[in-house]
C-alpha positions in Angstrom: 180.2 113.0 141.4 177.3 113.9 138.9 177.7 112.3 135.4 175.0 111.3 132.9 172.5 112.7 134.8 169.1 114.4 133.2 167.4 117.2 135.2 163.9 118.2 133.3 159.9 118.8 133.5 160.6 120.1 137.4 158.6 123.0 138.3 160.5 125.1 141.2 159.2 128.2 142.5 159.6 130.3 146.0 163.2 129.4 146.2 165.4 131.4 149.0 168.4 131.0 146.9 169.1 129.0 143.8 166.6 127.2 142.5 168.5 123.9 141.4 172.8 123.9 141.8 174.9 121.8 139.9 178.1 123.0 141.9 181.1 120.4 142.0 181.7 117.3 139.7 179.2 117.6 136.7 180.3 115.8 133.0 177.6 115.2 130.6 174.6 116.8 132.9 171.8 118.0 131.5 168.7 120.4 132.6 166.0 120.7 130.2 162.2 121.7 130.3 162.3 123.0 133.9 160.3 126.2 135.2 161.7 128.6 137.8 160.3 131.4 139.0 160.1 133.4 142.3 163.8 132.5 143.2 167.4 134.2 143.3 168.9 132.7 140.9 167.2 130.1 138.4 170.5 127.5 138.0 173.8 127.4 139.7 176.8 126.5 137.5 179.3 127.9 140.2 181.2 125.9 139.5 181.1 122.4 137.2 183.9 120.4 136.9 184.3 118.9 134.3 181.7 119.4 131.9 180.0 119.8 129.8 176.7 120.7 130.9 173.6 121.8 129.2 170.5 123.9 130.1 167.8 123.4 127.5 164.5 125.0 127.2 164.4 126.4 130.6 162.1 129.4 131.8 163.4 131.6 134.5 161.1 134.2 135.6 160.6 136.8 138.8 164.9 136.5 139.3 166.0 138.3 142.5 163.3 137.4 145.2 165.4 135.4 147.7 166.5 135.4 151.3 169.0 138.2 150.5 169.7 141.7 149.0 171.1 140.0 146.2 169.9 140.8 142.6 169.1 137.9 140.4 170.2 136.0 137.5 168.8 133.2 135.9 172.3 131.6 135.6 174.9 131.7 138.4 178.8 131.2 137.0 181.0 133.0 139.8 183.0 130.9 142.3 185.9 131.4 143.8 186.8 127.9 143.2 188.5 126.1 140.3 187.6 126.2 136.4 184.2 125.3 134.8 184.4 123.1 132.1 181.9 124.0 129.2 178.2 125.3 129.1 176.0 125.3 126.4 172.8 127.4 127.4 170.1 127.0 124.4 166.8 127.9 124.2 166.6 129.2 127.2 163.6 132.2 128.2 164.6 134.6 131.0 162.9 137.4 131.9 163.5 139.2 135.1 160.2 140.8 135.3 160.9 142.1 138.9 162.9 145.8 139.6 166.8 146.2 139.3 167.5 142.4 137.4 169.1 142.3 134.6 168.4 139.7 131.7 171.9 137.7 132.3 174.2 138.5 135.3 177.8 137.6 134.7 179.9 138.0 137.9 183.3 137.8 139.0 184.9 135.9 140.1 185.3 132.9 138.2 186.4 130.7 135.5 185.2 128.4 132.9 186.5 126.9 129.4 183.2 128.2 127.7 180.1 129.6 127.8 178.0 128.9 124.7 174.6 130.3 124.2 172.4 130.3 121.4 168.6 131.1 120.8 168.0 132.2 124.5 166.0 135.1 125.6 167.7 137.4 128.1 164.9 140.2 129.1 165.9 142.6 132.0 164.6 145.1 133.7 168.0 146.7 134.6 170.4 145.6 131.5 169.7 143.0 128.9 172.8 141.8 129.8 175.6 142.5 132.3 179.1 140.8 132.4 181.7 142.1 135.0 183.9 138.8 133.9 185.1 140.0 130.0 187.7 137.8 130.7 186.6 134.8 130.5 185.2 132.9 126.9 182.3 133.4 125.4 180.4 132.5 122.8 176.8 134.2 122.2 174.6 134.6 118.8 171.1 134.1 118.0 170.2 135.5 121.3 167.5 138.4 121.8 168.4 141.1 124.0 166.3 143.3 125.9 165.5 145.7 128.9 162.5 147.5 129.9 165.0 150.2 131.3 165.6 153.6 128.6 168.5 153.9 127.0 170.7 151.2 128.3 171.1 147.2 126.6 174.7 145.7 127.8 177.0 146.9 130.8 180.2 145.0 129.5 183.6 146.1 131.9 186.8 146.9 130.8 186.1 148.7 127.9 186.4 153.0 127.4 182.3 153.0 127.7 180.9 150.1 129.5 177.6 150.9 128.5 176.6 149.5 125.1 173.1 151.4 124.5 171.8 149.1 120.9 172.4 146.2 119.7 175.2 147.2 117.1 177.1 149.5 119.7 177.7 145.8 121.9 178.5 143.6 118.5 181.0 146.5 117.3 182.3 146.5 120.6 183.0 142.9 121.8 182.1 141.0 118.4 179.6 138.8 120.2 175.7 138.3 119.2 176.4 139.0 115.0 173.1 137.6 114.6 171.3 138.8 117.7 168.1 140.6 118.2 167.1 143.2 120.7 163.2 143.0 120.4 160.3 143.3 122.6 160.3 139.2 122.7 155.7 139.1 121.9 155.4 136.4 124.9 151.4 135.3 124.9 150.6 136.7 128.7 154.1 136.6 130.6 152.0 138.6 133.5 150.3 135.0 133.9 153.1 133.2 133.5 152.9 132.1 129.7 155.6 132.7 127.7 154.8 130.8 124.8 155.0 133.5 121.4 152.5 135.2 119.9 152.4 134.6 116.3 153.7 138.4 115.5 156.5 137.8 117.7 159.7 138.5 116.4 161.3 135.5 117.8 159.4 133.1 115.4 161.6 131.5 112.8 164.4 134.1 114.2 166.9 131.4 115.5 169.5 129.1 114.5 169.5 125.4 114.0 170.9 122.9 116.5 171.5 119.6 115.3 170.5 117.0 117.9 168.6 120.1 119.8 166.1 121.8 117.9 165.6 119.4 115.0 161.7 119.0 115.2 161.5 123.1 114.8 158.4 124.3 112.7 158.4 126.8 110.3 161.0 128.2 108.2 163.7 128.0 111.0 163.7 127.5 115.1 162.3 130.1 117.4 164.3 132.1 119.8 163.2 131.2 123.6 162.0 128.4 125.6 159.1 127.4 123.6 158.3 127.0 120.0 155.7 128.5 118.3 152.5 125.8 118.1 150.2 127.5 116.0 148.5 126.0 112.8 150.7 124.9 110.3 152.9 122.2 109.0 156.9 121.3 108.4 158.5 120.1 105.5 161.7 117.7 105.9 163.6 115.9 102.8 165.7 112.7 104.1 168.4 112.5 102.7 169.2 116.1 101.6 171.7 115.2 98.9 172.5 112.4 96.9 175.3 111.4 94.4 174.6 108.9 91.3 176.2 108.0 88.3 175.4 109.5 85.0 171.7 107.8 83.9 171.0 106.8 87.2 167.6 107.6 89.6 167.8 109.2 93.3 164.9 109.2 95.3 164.5 111.6 97.9 161.7 111.4 101.0 159.3 114.8 101.7 157.6 114.2 104.9 155.3 116.9 105.9 154.2 117.0 109.6 151.4 119.0 110.9 151.9 121.6 114.0 149.2 122.5 115.9 145.6 121.7 114.8 146.7 121.9 111.0 144.2 119.5 108.5 144.1 121.1 105.2 145.6 119.6 102.0 149.7 120.5 101.2 150.4 120.5 97.6 154.0 119.8 96.6 156.3 121.0 93.7 159.5 120.7 93.1 161.6 123.1 90.6 163.7 121.1 88.0 167.1 122.8 87.6 168.1 121.0 84.2 166.2 119.7 81.0 168.7 116.8 81.4 166.6 115.4 84.7 163.1 113.9 85.0 161.4 114.4 88.3 158.7 112.4 89.6 156.9 113.4 92.5 154.1 111.1 94.3 151.9 112.0 95.4 151.9 115.7 94.7 149.1 116.5 97.5 148.1 115.0 100.3 146.5 116.0 104.2 149.5 115.6 106.5 150.6 113.5 108.4 152.4 111.5 105.2 155.2 111.5 103.0 155.9 112.0 99.0 158.8 110.1 97.0 160.9 112.7 94.7 162.5 110.4 92.2 164.9 112.2 90.0 166.3 110.6 86.7 169.3 111.5 85.0 168.9 110.8 80.9 172.3 112.0 80.1 171.3 114.0 77.7 171.8 117.6 76.7 172.8 119.6 78.1 175.0 117.0 79.9 175.4 117.9 83.7 178.8 118.6 84.6 180.5 115.4 87.1 181.5 117.2 90.3 179.1 120.1 90.4 175.7 119.7 92.6 172.5 120.9 91.3 169.8 122.4 93.7 166.4 121.2 93.3 164.1 124.0 95.7 160.9 121.9 97.3 157.6 123.9 98.1 154.9 122.8 100.4 151.6 125.3 99.8 148.4 124.4 101.9 145.9 126.0 104.1 147.1 129.4 103.8 151.2 128.6 104.7 153.8 127.5 102.7 157.6 125.7 104.0 159.9 125.5 101.3 163.2 123.0 101.7 165.5 122.1 98.9 167.3 118.5 98.2 171.1 118.5 96.1 172.1 116.1 93.7 175.4 115.4 91.9 175.9 113.3 89.0 178.8 111.6 87.4 180.9 111.6 90.8 183.3 113.4 92.8 186.2 114.7 92.3 189.1 113.7 94.2 192.7 115.8 95.0 195.3 113.5 96.1 198.1 115.4 98.0 201.2 116.2 96.1 204.6 115.3 97.6 207.9 116.4 96.1 211.1 114.8 96.9 214.7 116.4 96.7 
């Protein structure tokens, strides 16, 4: 039995079969920051009882290299054993690279409670995604589906036409990937194993926030794939993001600014006042990160009086070195409204 186990920051290559196998009893097993290349399969999850298993920010490329004639896949789910528990795939970069291999190949047989994928790159030389087991539950979104195979994108069994040639066709036929992408990933130098993102990549800032997984992202949003773009810039965070005060009260917010890469320029912060009833003070308004400023918001209880129970948004921006970051905080003055359930008796 394998429980509460981390497998991280390993380099595994030239494997005749699976790079790592989590098959069997696995509960709260986390695989993160690993690199697999020249393997038949990167990570085997066939099956995992009772779950969950998390695969986060793993790089898997040149799949399909092994001691048999099977095509490769970054993750293996299929088995003839009992049902797997939930499997979460976050921020993985998978590049088949070699001819005749899918970005992600979901085979049959096999049963599981859930495969949940966000912010992954599935790059194939055959299909970006090949699903021969569509009866099982999937929740796929914010992934990049890419293939070098002309005129094809996804193969999804059980449909009148199993060849889905565009992302729009895939979304319409399956309901999956409503915010997905189908773009050239834009790696720095995949041929030499550098799968970090080029500054011009469409995957920069294209992901979704997953609390506890990618809170340290840079830019406007997390990037898609295993590597967050590490170019120069800065991040802007507000803590807390919302406050409630009584009429005439004062709220404070900390605005933390952190440099990204070799950024070393002054950043100027500003906050837009949503109401003349509020007084905003931002100190210091300009500094070179890392550092923080304090935004103080005072309610004067003047005219027009802020409506109790209504949250007011205060936009905040940071500008410096040719970069701009934006965030916001919300303020409620006068308390919240509480509605009690009404029970009728005969």
